[in-house]
PDB file of N, CA, C and O in Angstrom:
ATOM      1  N   MET A   1       1.185   2.246  74.410  1.00  0.00           N
ATOM      2  CA  MET A   1       2.224   2.970  75.112  1.00  0.00           C
ATOM      3  C   MET A   1       3.569   2.541  74.514  1.00  0.00           C
ATOM      4  O   MET A   1       3.828   1.347  74.361  1.00  0.00           O
ATOM      5  N   ASP A   2       4.418   3.506  74.177  1.00  0.00           N
ATOM      6  CA  ASP A   2       5.722   3.145  73.613  1.00  0.00           C
ATOM      7  C   ASP A   2       6.707   2.769  74.724  1.00  0.00           C
ATOM      8  O   ASP A   2       6.446   3.021  75.901  1.00  0.00           O
ATOM      9  N   VAL A   3       7.814   2.179  74.354  1.00  0.00           N
ATOM     10  CA  VAL A   3       8.772   1.637  75.318  1.00  0.00           C
ATOM     11  C   VAL A   3       9.343   2.725  76.217  1.00  0.00           C
ATOM     12  O   VAL A   3       9.519   2.500  77.415  1.00  0.00           O
ATOM     13  N   ARG A   4       9.637   3.898  75.664  1.00  0.00           N
ATOM     14  CA  ARG A   4      10.177   4.974  76.505  1.00  0.00           C
ATOM     15  C   ARG A   4       9.183   5.381  77.581  1.00  0.00           C
ATOM     16  O   ARG A   4       9.574   5.640  78.719  1.00  0.00           O
ATOM     17  N   ALA A   5       7.898   5.440  77.233  1.00  0.00           N
ATOM     18  CA  ALA A   5       6.864   5.788  78.209  1.00  0.00           C
ATOM     19  C   ALA A   5       6.717   4.692  79.263  1.00  0.00           C
ATOM     20  O   ALA A   5       6.509   4.993  80.438  1.00  0.00           O
ATOM     21  N   ILE A   6       6.820   3.440  78.862  1.00  0.00           N
ATOM     22  CA  ILE A   6       6.721   2.315  79.802  1.00  0.00           C
ATOM     23  C   ILE A   6       7.874   2.365  80.805  1.00  0.00           C
ATOM     24  O   ILE A   6       7.664   2.199  82.007  1.00  0.00           O
ATOM     25  N   ILE A   7       9.079   2.591  80.314  1.00  0.00           N
ATOM     26  CA  ILE A   7      10.246   2.673  81.198  1.00  0.00           C
ATOM     27  C   ILE A   7      10.080   3.845  82.159  1.00  0.00           C
ATOM     28  O   ILE A   7      10.331   3.704  83.355  1.00  0.00           O
ATOM     29  N   GLY A   8       9.664   4.986  81.650  1.00  0.00           N
ATOM     30  CA  GLY A   8       9.469   6.163  82.495  1.00  0.00           C
ATOM     31  C   GLY A   8       8.408   5.933  83.560  1.00  0.00           C
ATOM     32  O   GLY A   8       8.592   6.312  84.717  1.00  0.00           O
ATOM     33  N   TRP A   9       7.301   5.314  83.173  1.00  0.00           N
ATOM     34  CA  TRP A   9       6.206   5.014  84.094  1.00  0.00           C
ATOM     35  C   TRP A   9       6.705   4.125  85.241  1.00  0.00           C
ATOM     36  O   TRP A   9       6.485   4.419  86.416  1.00  0.00           O
ATOM     37  N   ASN A  10       7.384   3.029  84.870  1.00  0.00           N
ATOM     38  CA  ASN A  10       7.872   2.088  85.867  1.00  0.00           C
ATOM     39  C   ASN A  10       8.970   2.694  86.733  1.00  0.00           C
ATOM     40  O   ASN A  10       9.020   2.440  87.936  1.00  0.00           O
ATOM     41  N   LEU A  11       9.837   3.482  86.141  1.00  0.00           N
ATOM     42  CA  LEU A  11      10.900   4.126  86.906  1.00  0.00           C
ATOM     43  C   LEU A  11      10.300   5.031  87.976  1.00  0.00           C
ATOM     44  O   LEU A  11      10.709   4.981  89.136  1.00  0.00           O
ATOM     45  N   ARG A  12       9.342   5.850  87.591  1.00  0.00           N
ATOM     46  CA  ARG A  12       8.720   6.760  88.560  1.00  0.00           C
ATOM     47  C   ARG A  12       7.962   5.971  89.634  1.00  0.00           C
ATOM     48  O   ARG A  12       8.062   6.283  90.820  1.00  0.00           O
ATOM     49  N   ARG A  13       7.210   4.958  89.219  1.00  0.00           N
ATOM     50  CA  ARG A  13       6.433   4.153  90.175  1.00  0.00           C
ATOM     51  C   ARG A  13       7.357   3.523  91.218  1.00  0.00           C
ATOM     52  O   ARG A  13       7.099   3.616  92.418  1.00  0.00           O
ATOM     53  N   LEU A  14       8.428   2.885  90.761  1.00  0.00           N
ATOM     54  CA  LEU A  14       9.353   2.219  91.673  1.00  0.00           C
ATOM     55  C   LEU A  14      10.090   3.227  92.557  1.00  0.00           C
ATOM     56  O   LEU A  14      10.298   2.984  93.745  1.00  0.00           O
ATOM     57  N   ARG A  15      10.475   4.342  91.976  1.00  0.00           N
ATOM     58  CA  ARG A  15      11.195   5.368  92.740  1.00  0.00           C
ATOM     59  C   ARG A  15      10.315   5.934  93.850  1.00  0.00           C
ATOM     60  O   ARG A  15      10.761   6.081  94.988  1.00  0.00           O
ATOM     61  N   VAL A  16       9.063   6.251  93.515  1.00  0.00           N
ATOM     62  CA  VAL A  16       8.136   6.823  94.497  1.00  0.00           C
ATOM     63  C   VAL A  16       7.792   5.781  95.567  1.00  0.00           C
ATOM     64  O   VAL A  16       7.722   6.115  96.750  1.00  0.00           O
ATOM     65  N   GLU A  17       7.576   4.526  95.167  1.00  0.00           N
ATOM     66  CA  GLU A  17       7.286   3.456  96.138  1.00  0.00           C
ATOM     67  C   GLU A  17       8.399   3.330  97.173  1.00  0.00           C
ATOM     68  O   GLU A  17       8.141   3.019  98.336  1.00  0.00           O
ATOM     69  N   GLN A  18       9.627   3.570  96.749  1.00  0.00           N
ATOM     70  CA  GLN A  18      10.770   3.447  97.650  1.00  0.00           C
ATOM     71  C   GLN A  18      11.093   4.761  98.359  1.00  0.00           C
ATOM     72  O   GLN A  18      12.014   4.825  99.174  1.00  0.00           O
ATOM     73  N   GLY A  19      10.330   5.808  98.044  1.00  0.00           N
ATOM     74  CA  GLY A  19      10.525   7.093  98.706  1.00  0.00           C
ATOM     75  C   GLY A  19      11.792   7.817  98.291  1.00  0.00           C
ATOM     76  O   GLY A  19      12.334   8.616  99.053  1.00  0.00           O
ATOM     77  N   LEU A  20      12.264   7.539  97.084  1.00  0.00           N
ATOM     78  CA  LEU A  20      13.485   8.182  96.591  1.00  0.00           C
ATOM     79  C   LEU A  20      13.142   9.398  95.740  1.00  0.00           C
ATOM     80  O   LEU A  20      12.211   9.358  94.936  1.00  0.00           O
ATOM     81  N   SER A  21      13.887  10.465  95.918  1.00  0.00           N
ATOM     82  CA  SER A  21      13.761  11.612  95.022  1.00  0.00           C
ATOM     83  C   SER A  21      14.520  11.301  93.737  1.00  0.00           C
ATOM     84  O   SER A  21      15.311  10.359  93.691  1.00  0.00           O
ATOM     85  N   GLN A  22      14.280  12.084  92.708  1.00  0.00           N
ATOM     86  CA  GLN A  22      15.037  11.920  91.461  1.00  0.00           C
ATOM     87  C   GLN A  22      16.519  12.113  91.729  1.00  0.00           C
ATOM     88  O   GLN A  22      17.357  11.417  91.154  1.00  0.00           O
ATOM     89  N   GLU A  23      16.840  13.055  92.598  1.00  0.00           N
ATOM     90  CA  GLU A  23      18.245  13.338  92.903  1.00  0.00           C
ATOM     91  C   GLU A  23      18.919  12.155  93.596  1.00  0.00           C
ATOM     92  O   GLU A  23      20.046  11.799  93.254  1.00  0.00           O
ATOM     93  N   ARG A  24      18.242  11.548  94.560  1.00  0.00           N
ATOM     94  CA  ARG A  24      18.815  10.393  95.265  1.00  0.00           C
ATOM     95  C   ARG A  24      19.005   9.199  94.324  1.00  0.00           C
ATOM     96  O   ARG A  24      20.014   8.498  94.389  1.00  0.00           O
ATOM     97  N   LEU A  25      18.014   8.982  93.447  1.00  0.00           N
ATOM     98  CA  LEU A  25      18.147   7.907  92.471  1.00  0.00           C
ATOM     99  C   LEU A  25      19.315   8.184  91.533  1.00  0.00           C
ATOM    100  O   LEU A  25      20.103   7.288  91.230  1.00  0.00           O
ATOM    101  N   ALA A  26      19.422   9.417  91.079  1.00  0.00           N
ATOM    102  CA  ALA A  26      20.507   9.787  90.174  1.00  0.00           C
ATOM    103  C   ALA A  26      21.866   9.584  90.835  1.00  0.00           C
ATOM    104  O   ALA A  26      22.795   9.085  90.199  1.00  0.00           O
ATOM    105  N   LEU A  27      21.992   9.965  92.098  1.00  0.00           N
ATOM    106  CA  LEU A  27      23.257   9.761  92.812  1.00  0.00           C
ATOM    107  C   LEU A  27      23.582   8.280  92.940  1.00  0.00           C
ATOM    108  O   LEU A  27      24.726   7.875  92.731  1.00  0.00           O
ATOM    109  N   ALA A  28      22.587   7.473  93.280  1.00  0.00           N
ATOM    110  CA  ALA A  28      22.805   6.032  93.451  1.00  0.00           C
ATOM    111  C   ALA A  28      23.166   5.356  92.129  1.00  0.00           C
ATOM    112  O   ALA A  28      23.925   4.388  92.108  1.00  0.00           O
ATOM    113  N   ALA A  29      22.618   5.869  91.031  1.00  0.00           N
ATOM    114  CA  ALA A  29      22.872   5.271  89.717  1.00  0.00           C
ATOM    115  C   ALA A  29      24.024   5.952  88.976  1.00  0.00           C
ATOM    116  O   ALA A  29      24.378   5.538  87.872  1.00  0.00           O
ATOM    117  N   ALA A  30      24.611   6.990  89.572  1.00  0.00           N
ATOM    118  CA  ALA A  30      25.718   7.750  88.973  1.00  0.00           C
ATOM    119  C   ALA A  30      25.320   8.361  87.626  1.00  0.00           C
ATOM    120  O   ALA A  30      26.072   8.296  86.653  1.00  0.00           O
ATOM    121  N   ILE A  31      24.116   8.958  87.591  1.00  0.00           N
ATOM    122  CA  ILE A  31      23.656   9.670  86.395  1.00  0.00           C
ATOM    123  C   ILE A  31      23.146  11.045  86.813  1.00  0.00           C
ATOM    124  O   ILE A  31      23.013  11.324  88.005  1.00  0.00           O
ATOM    125  N   ASP A  32      22.865  11.894  85.849  1.00  0.00           N
ATOM    126  CA  ASP A  32      22.406  13.252  86.121  1.00  0.00           C
ATOM    127  C   ASP A  32      20.936  13.270  86.529  1.00  0.00           C
ATOM    128  O   ASP A  32      20.130  12.528  85.967  1.00  0.00           O
ATOM    129  N   ARG A  33      20.575  14.116  87.511  1.00  0.00           N
ATOM    130  CA  ARG A  33      19.208  14.200  87.981  1.00  0.00           C
ATOM    131  C   ARG A  33      18.254  14.625  86.883  1.00  0.00           C
ATOM    132  O   ARG A  33      17.145  14.099  86.791  1.00  0.00           O
ATOM    133  N   ALA A  34      18.662  15.559  86.057  1.00  0.00           N
ATOM    134  CA  ALA A  34      17.807  16.013  84.962  1.00  0.00           C
ATOM    135  C   ALA A  34      17.542  14.879  83.974  1.00  0.00           C
ATOM    136  O   ALA A  34      16.468  14.810  83.375  1.00  0.00           O
ATOM    137  N   TYR A  35      18.509  14.004  83.809  1.00  0.00           N
ATOM    138  CA  TYR A  35      18.345  12.848  82.930  1.00  0.00           C
ATOM    139  C   TYR A  35      17.251  11.929  83.466  1.00  0.00           C
ATOM    140  O   TYR A  35      16.439  11.416  82.696  1.00  0.00           O
ATOM    141  N   VAL A  36      17.228  11.719  84.783  1.00  0.00           N
ATOM    142  CA  VAL A  36      16.184  10.891  85.404  1.00  0.00           C
ATOM    143  C   VAL A  36      14.809  11.478  85.090  1.00  0.00           C
ATOM    144  O   VAL A  36      13.886  10.738  84.749  1.00  0.00           O
ATOM    145  N   GLY A  37      14.665  12.792  85.200  1.00  0.00           N
ATOM    146  CA  GLY A  37      13.397  13.441  84.889  1.00  0.00           C
ATOM    147  C   GLY A  37      12.989  13.245  83.438  1.00  0.00           C
ATOM    148  O   GLY A  37      11.818  12.999  83.148  1.00  0.00           O
ATOM    149  N   ARG A  38      13.943  13.354  82.530  1.00  0.00           N
ATOM    150  CA  ARG A  38      13.635  13.154  81.112  1.00  0.00           C
ATOM    151  C   ARG A  38      13.238  11.708  80.821  1.00  0.00           C
ATOM    152  O   ARG A  38      12.357  11.453  80.000  1.00  0.00           O
ATOM    153  N   VAL A  39      13.891  10.768  81.497  1.00  0.00           N
ATOM    154  CA  VAL A  39      13.528   9.353  81.327  1.00  0.00           C
ATOM    155  C   VAL A  39      12.112   9.131  81.840  1.00  0.00           C
ATOM    156  O   VAL A  39      11.316   8.466  81.177  1.00  0.00           O
ATOM    157  N   GLU A  40      11.783   9.675  83.004  1.00  0.00           N
ATOM    158  CA  GLU A  40      10.446   9.513  83.564  1.00  0.00           C
ATOM    159  C   GLU A  40       9.369  10.124  82.665  1.00  0.00           C
ATOM    160  O   GLU A  40       8.246   9.621  82.616  1.00  0.00           O
ATOM    161  N   ARG A  41       9.699  11.189  81.966  1.00  0.00           N
ATOM    162  CA  ARG A  41       8.738  11.810  81.042  1.00  0.00           C
ATOM    163  C   ARG A  41       8.684  11.086  79.701  1.00  0.00           C
ATOM    164  O   ARG A  41       7.822  11.383  78.874  1.00  0.00           O
ATOM    165  N   GLY A  42       9.590  10.144  79.476  1.00  0.00           N
ATOM    166  CA  GLY A  42       9.604   9.385  78.234  1.00  0.00           C
ATOM    167  C   GLY A  42      10.234  10.120  77.080  1.00  0.00           C
ATOM    168  O   GLY A  42       9.961   9.803  75.922  1.00  0.00           O
ATOM    169  N   SER A  43      11.075  11.098  77.370  1.00  0.00           N
ATOM    170  CA  SER A  43      11.685  11.869  76.291  1.00  0.00           C
ATOM    171  C   SER A  43      13.151  11.501  76.041  1.00  0.00           C
ATOM    172  O   SER A  43      13.829  12.178  75.268  1.00  0.00           O
ATOM    173  N   GLU A  44      13.645  10.446  76.678  1.00  0.00           N
ATOM    174  CA  GLU A  44      15.030   9.992  76.483  1.00  0.00           C
ATOM    175  C   GLU A  44      15.057   8.547  76.003  1.00  0.00           C
ATOM    176  O   GLU A  44      14.248   7.724  76.432  1.00  0.00           O
ATOM    177  N   ASN A  45      15.981   8.253  75.123  1.00  0.00           N
ATOM    178  CA  ASN A  45      16.278   6.870  74.758  1.00  0.00           C
ATOM    179  C   ASN A  45      17.342   6.380  75.724  1.00  0.00           C
ATOM    180  O   ASN A  45      18.462   6.889  75.731  1.00  0.00           O
ATOM    181  N   VAL A  46      16.999   5.407  76.529  1.00  0.00           N
ATOM    182  CA  VAL A  46      17.881   4.930  77.584  1.00  0.00           C
ATOM    183  C   VAL A  46      18.745   3.792  77.058  1.00  0.00           C
ATOM    184  O   VAL A  46      18.250   2.886  76.387  1.00  0.00           O
ATOM    185  N   THR A  47      20.038   3.841  77.366  1.00  0.00           N
ATOM    186  CA  THR A  47      20.912   2.726  77.002  1.00  0.00           C
ATOM    187  C   THR A  47      20.709   1.580  77.990  1.00  0.00           C
ATOM    188  O   THR A  47      20.204   1.782  79.094  1.00  0.00           O
ATOM    189  N   ILE A  48      21.101   0.391  77.587  1.00  0.00           N
ATOM    190  CA  ILE A  48      20.995  -0.782  78.454  1.00  0.00           C
ATOM    191  C   ILE A  48      21.833  -0.577  79.713  1.00  0.00           C
ATOM    192  O   ILE A  48      21.422  -0.977  80.802  1.00  0.00           O
ATOM    193  N   THR A  49      22.987   0.033  79.571  1.00  0.00           N
ATOM    194  CA  THR A  49      23.865   0.270  80.713  1.00  0.00           C
ATOM    195  C   THR A  49      23.200   1.189  81.732  1.00  0.00           C
ATOM    196  O   THR A  49      23.260   0.936  82.935  1.00  0.00           O
ATOM    197  N   THR A  50      22.564   2.257  81.248  1.00  0.00           N
ATOM    198  CA  THR A  50      21.875   3.184  82.145  1.00  0.00           C
ATOM    199  C   THR A  50      20.657   2.523  82.767  1.00  0.00           C
ATOM    200  O   THR A  50      20.378   2.724  83.949  1.00  0.00           O
ATOM    201  N   LEU A  51      19.939   1.747  81.993  1.00  0.00           N
ATOM    202  CA  LEU A  51      18.783   1.013  82.508  1.00  0.00           C
ATOM    203  C   LEU A  51      19.222   0.071  83.633  1.00  0.00           C
ATOM    204  O   LEU A  51      18.552  -0.041  84.660  1.00  0.00           O
ATOM    205  N   GLU A  52      20.346  -0.597  83.424  1.00  0.00           N
ATOM    206  CA  GLU A  52      20.876  -1.501  84.439  1.00  0.00           C
ATOM    207  C   GLU A  52      21.287  -0.739  85.696  1.00  0.00           C
ATOM    208  O   GLU A  52      21.042  -1.209  86.807  1.00  0.00           O
ATOM    209  N   ALA A  53      21.906   0.424  85.537  1.00  0.00           N
ATOM    210  CA  ALA A  53      22.326   1.225  86.697  1.00  0.00           C
ATOM    211  C   ALA A  53      21.120   1.695  87.501  1.00  0.00           C
ATOM    212  O   ALA A  53      21.157   1.682  88.731  1.00  0.00           O
ATOM    213  N   MET A  54      20.051   2.111  86.823  1.00  0.00           N
ATOM    214  CA  MET A  54      18.848   2.555  87.528  1.00  0.00           C
ATOM    215  C   MET A  54      18.173   1.384  88.229  1.00  0.00           C
ATOM    216  O   MET A  54      17.713   1.526  89.361  1.00  0.00           O
ATOM    217  N   ALA A  55      18.107   0.233  87.573  1.00  0.00           N
ATOM    218  CA  ALA A  55      17.507  -0.956  88.190  1.00  0.00           C
ATOM    219  C   ALA A  55      18.310  -1.379  89.417  1.00  0.00           C
ATOM    220  O   ALA A  55      17.731  -1.736  90.443  1.00  0.00           O
ATOM    221  N   ARG A  56      19.615  -1.342  89.319  1.00  0.00           N
ATOM    222  CA  ARG A  56      20.469  -1.709  90.454  1.00  0.00           C
ATOM    223  C   ARG A  56      20.246  -0.744  91.618  1.00  0.00           C
ATOM    224  O   ARG A  56      20.169  -1.169  92.771  1.00  0.00           O
ATOM    225  N   ALA A  57      20.144   0.549  91.320  1.00  0.00           N
ATOM    226  CA  ALA A  57      19.906   1.548  92.372  1.00  0.00           C
ATOM    227  C   ALA A  57      18.553   1.339  93.045  1.00  0.00           C
ATOM    228  O   ALA A  57      18.389   1.649  94.225  1.00  0.00           O
ATOM    229  N   LEU A  58      17.587   0.815  92.299  1.00  0.00           N
ATOM    230  CA  LEU A  58      16.253   0.550  92.842  1.00  0.00           C
ATOM    231  C   LEU A  58      16.136  -0.870  93.418  1.00  0.00           C
ATOM    232  O   LEU A  58      15.097  -1.227  93.973  1.00  0.00           O
ATOM    233  N   SER A  59      17.181  -1.666  93.289  1.00  0.00           N
ATOM    234  CA  SER A  59      17.200  -3.065  93.760  1.00  0.00           C
ATOM    235  C   SER A  59      16.094  -3.899  93.129  1.00  0.00           C
ATOM    236  O   SER A  59      15.415  -4.671  93.807  1.00  0.00           O
ATOM    237  N   VAL A  60      15.922  -3.732  91.815  1.00  0.00           N
ATOM    238  CA  VAL A  60      14.941  -4.514  91.057  1.00  0.00           C
ATOM    239  C   VAL A  60      15.628  -5.065  89.809  1.00  0.00           C
ATOM    240  O   VAL A  60      16.647  -4.525  89.376  1.00  0.00           O
ATOM    241  N   PRO A  61      15.082  -6.132  89.227  1.00  0.00           N
ATOM    242  CA  PRO A  61      15.647  -6.610  87.958  1.00  0.00           C
ATOM    243  C   PRO A  61      15.332  -5.620  86.828  1.00  0.00           C
ATOM    244  O   PRO A  61      14.331  -4.905  86.887  1.00  0.00           O
ATOM    245  N   VAL A  62      16.165  -5.585  85.829  1.00  0.00           N
ATOM    246  CA  VAL A  62      15.948  -4.689  84.683  1.00  0.00           C
ATOM    247  C   VAL A  62      14.568  -4.923  84.073  1.00  0.00           C
ATOM    248  O   VAL A  62      13.917  -3.980  83.623  1.00  0.00           O
ATOM    249  N   ALA A  63      14.127  -6.164  84.057  1.00  0.00           N
ATOM    250  CA  ALA A  63      12.826  -6.505  83.473  1.00  0.00           C
ATOM    251  C   ALA A  63      11.673  -5.766  84.151  1.00  0.00           C
ATOM    252  O   ALA A  63      10.641  -5.530  83.523  1.00  0.00           O
ATOM    253  N   ALA A  64      11.833  -5.399  85.422  1.00  0.00           N
ATOM    254  CA  ALA A  64      10.770  -4.677  86.138  1.00  0.00           C
ATOM    255  C   ALA A  64      10.512  -3.302  85.515  1.00  0.00           C
ATOM    256  O   ALA A  64       9.420  -2.753  85.662  1.00  0.00           O
ATOM    257  N   LEU A  65      11.495  -2.749  84.832  1.00  0.00           N
ATOM    258  CA  LEU A  65      11.327  -1.441  84.188  1.00  0.00           C
ATOM    259  C   LEU A  65      10.669  -1.554  82.821  1.00  0.00           C
ATOM    260  O   LEU A  65      10.306  -0.543  82.220  1.00  0.00           O
ATOM    261  N   LEU A  66      10.513  -2.783  82.325  1.00  0.00           N
ATOM    262  CA  LEU A  66       9.979  -2.983  80.977  1.00  0.00           C
ATOM    263  C   LEU A  66       8.559  -3.561  80.955  1.00  0.00           C
ATOM    264  O   LEU A  66       8.020  -3.820  79.880  1.00  0.00           O
ATOM    265  N   VAL A  67       7.957  -3.762  82.113  1.00  0.00           N
ATOM    266  CA  VAL A  67       6.617  -4.347  82.195  1.00  0.00           C
ATOM    267  C   VAL A  67       5.574  -3.276  81.878  1.00  0.00           C
ATOM    268  O   VAL A  67       5.534  -2.223  82.514  1.00  0.00           O
ATOM    269  N   GLU A  68       4.730  -3.563  80.883  1.00  0.00           N
ATOM    270  CA  GLU A  68       3.701  -2.597  80.499  1.00  0.00           C
ATOM    271  C   GLU A  68       2.592  -2.557  81.547  1.00  0.00           C
ATOM    272  O   GLU A  68       2.036  -3.600  81.892  1.00  0.00           O
ATOM    273  N   PRO A  69       2.258  -1.358  82.064  1.00  0.00           N
ATOM    274  CA  PRO A  69       1.196  -1.258  83.077  1.00  0.00           C
ATOM    275  C   PRO A  69      -0.185  -1.442  82.442  1.00  0.00           C
ATOM    276  O   PRO A  69      -0.366  -1.199  81.249  1.00  0.00           O
ATOM    277  N   ASP A  70      -1.157  -1.875  83.258  1.00  0.00           N
ATOM    278  CA  ASP A  70      -2.537  -1.961  82.787  1.00  0.00           C
ATOM    279  C   ASP A  70      -3.033  -0.566  82.435  1.00  0.00           C
ATOM    280  O   ASP A  70      -2.606   0.424  83.028  1.00  0.00           O
ATOM    281  N   ALA A  71      -3.942  -0.498  81.460  1.00  0.00           N
ATOM    282  CA  ALA A  71      -4.486   0.794  81.041  1.00  0.00           C
ATOM    283  C   ALA A  71      -5.247   1.475  82.171  1.00  0.00           C
ATOM    284  O   ALA A  71      -5.333   2.703  82.200  1.00  0.00           O
ATOM    285  N   ALA A  72      -5.798   0.703  83.099  1.00  0.00           N
ATOM    286  CA  ALA A  72      -6.591   1.260  84.194  1.00  0.00           C
ATOM    287  C   ALA A  72      -5.729   1.722  85.378  1.00  0.00           C
ATOM    288  O   ALA A  72      -6.241   2.342  86.310  1.00  0.00           O
ATOM    289  N   THR A  73      -4.450   1.427  85.344  1.00  0.00           N
ATOM    290  CA  THR A  73      -3.568   1.796  86.450  1.00  0.00           C
ATOM    291  C   THR A  73      -3.393   3.320  86.475  1.00  0.00           C
ATOM    292  O   THR A  73      -3.043   3.923  85.460  1.00  0.00           O
ATOM    293  N   PRO A  74      -3.637   3.942  87.641  1.00  0.00           N
ATOM    294  CA  PRO A  74      -3.461   5.399  87.710  1.00  0.00           C
ATOM    295  C   PRO A  74      -1.991   5.784  87.629  1.00  0.00           C
ATOM    296  O   PRO A  74      -1.109   5.000  87.982  1.00  0.00           O
ATOM    297  N   LYS A  75      -1.741   6.996  87.162  1.00  0.00           N
ATOM    298  CA  LYS A  75      -0.375   7.506  87.050  1.00  0.00           C
ATOM    299  C   LYS A  75       0.252   7.568  88.439  1.00  0.00           C
ATOM    300  O   LYS A  75      -0.417   7.960  89.395  1.00  0.00           O
ATOM    301  N   PRO A  76       1.522   7.189  88.570  1.00  0.00           N
ATOM    302  CA  PRO A  76       2.168   7.241  89.887  1.00  0.00           C
ATOM    303  C   PRO A  76       2.158   8.657  90.451  1.00  0.00           C
ATOM    304  O   PRO A  76       2.454   9.619  89.743  1.00  0.00           O
ATOM    305  N   ALA A  77       1.816   8.776  91.721  1.00  0.00           N
ATOM    306  CA  ALA A  77       1.764  10.084  92.378  1.00  0.00           C
ATOM    307  C   ALA A  77       3.181  10.585  92.642  1.00  0.00           C
ATOM    308  O   ALA A  77       4.096   9.784  92.833  1.00  0.00           O
ATOM    309  N   PRO A  78       3.366  11.891  92.656  1.00  0.00           N
ATOM    310  CA  PRO A  78       4.694  12.427  92.973  1.00  0.00           C
ATOM    311  C   PRO A  78       4.964  12.328  94.466  1.00  0.00           C
ATOM    312  O   PRO A  78       4.042  12.175  95.266  1.00  0.00           O
ATOM    313  N   LEU A  79       6.227  12.415  94.830  1.00  0.00           N
ATOM    314  CA  LEU A  79       6.591  12.476  96.239  1.00  0.00           C
ATOM    315  C   LEU A  79       6.186  13.827  96.797  1.00  0.00           C
ATOM    316  O   LEU A  79       6.043  14.801  96.057  1.00  0.00           O
ATOM    317  N   ARG A  80       6.002  13.879  98.110  1.00  0.00           N
ATOM    318  CA  ARG A  80       5.708  15.149  98.766  1.00  0.00           C
ATOM    319  C   ARG A  80       6.920  16.059  98.595  1.00  0.00           C
ATOM    320  O   ARG A  80       8.059  15.620  98.751  1.00  0.00           O
ATOM    321  N   ALA A  81       6.677  17.307  98.281  1.00  0.00           N
ATOM    322  CA  ALA A  81       7.768  18.252  98.051  1.00  0.00           C
ATOM    323  C   ALA A  81       8.413  18.666  99.383  1.00  0.00           C
ATOM    324  O   ALA A  81       7.799  18.576 100.446  1.00  0.00           O
ATOM    325  N   GLY A  82       9.627  19.107  99.293  1.00  0.00           N
ATOM    326  CA  GLY A  82      10.319  19.604 100.481  1.00  0.00           C
ATOM    327  C   GLY A  82      11.203  18.553 101.115  1.00  0.00           C
ATOM    328  O   GLY A  82      11.248  17.399 100.690  1.00  0.00           O
ATOM    329  N   ARG A  83      11.893  18.985 102.130  1.00  0.00           N
ATOM    330  CA  ARG A  83      12.815  18.097 102.821  1.00  0.00           C
ATOM    331  C   ARG A  83      12.078  17.234 103.832  1.00  0.00           C
ATOM    332  O   ARG A  83      11.010  17.597 104.324  1.00  0.00           O
ATOM    333  N   ARG A  84      12.664  16.097 104.127  1.00  0.00           N
ATOM    334  CA  ARG A  84      12.107  15.207 105.148  1.00  0.00           C
ATOM    335  C   ARG A  84      12.394  15.797 106.525  1.00  0.00           C
ATOM    336  O   ARG A  84      13.398  16.479 106.731  1.00  0.00           O
ATOM    337  N   ALA A  85      11.519  15.529 107.433  1.00  0.00           N
ATOM    338  CA  ALA A  85      11.720  15.976 108.809  1.00  0.00           C
ATOM    339  C   ALA A  85      12.889  15.198 109.427  1.00  0.00           C
ATOM    340  O   ALA A  85      13.080  14.016 109.140  1.00  0.00           O
ATOM    341  N   LYS A  86      13.658  15.870 110.268  1.00  0.00           N
ATOM    342  CA  LYS A  86      14.764  15.187 110.932  1.00  0.00           C
ATOM    343  C   LYS A  86      14.204  14.244 111.977  1.00  0.00           C
ATOM    344  O   LYS A  86      13.210  14.542 112.640  1.00  0.00           O
ATOM    345  N   THR A  87      14.861  13.099 112.113  1.00  0.00           N
ATOM    346  CA  THR A  87      14.384  12.115 113.101  1.00  0.00           C
ATOM    347  C   THR A  87      15.351  11.990 114.252  1.00  0.00           C
ATOM    348  O   THR A  87      15.114  11.211 115.175  1.00  0.00           O
TER     349      THR A  87
END
């Protein structure tokens, strides 16, 4: 797995675990939502500054985005589509 794919895998896994949409993560990290999608797909070269902003928005160390997943680990599931119910 190349580094861009590893970063994308971990970004999506952490984002979904925290229940954040791509848009919410992008707002918290002050980046474009479409950029988050491209990073998750592994089609963007991410700068250290952007990597740091995404890690800060997820409240994880930058190193957490660089850990290679086990080959047996299933792909992170997407969030449920649609808006959240009002509470």
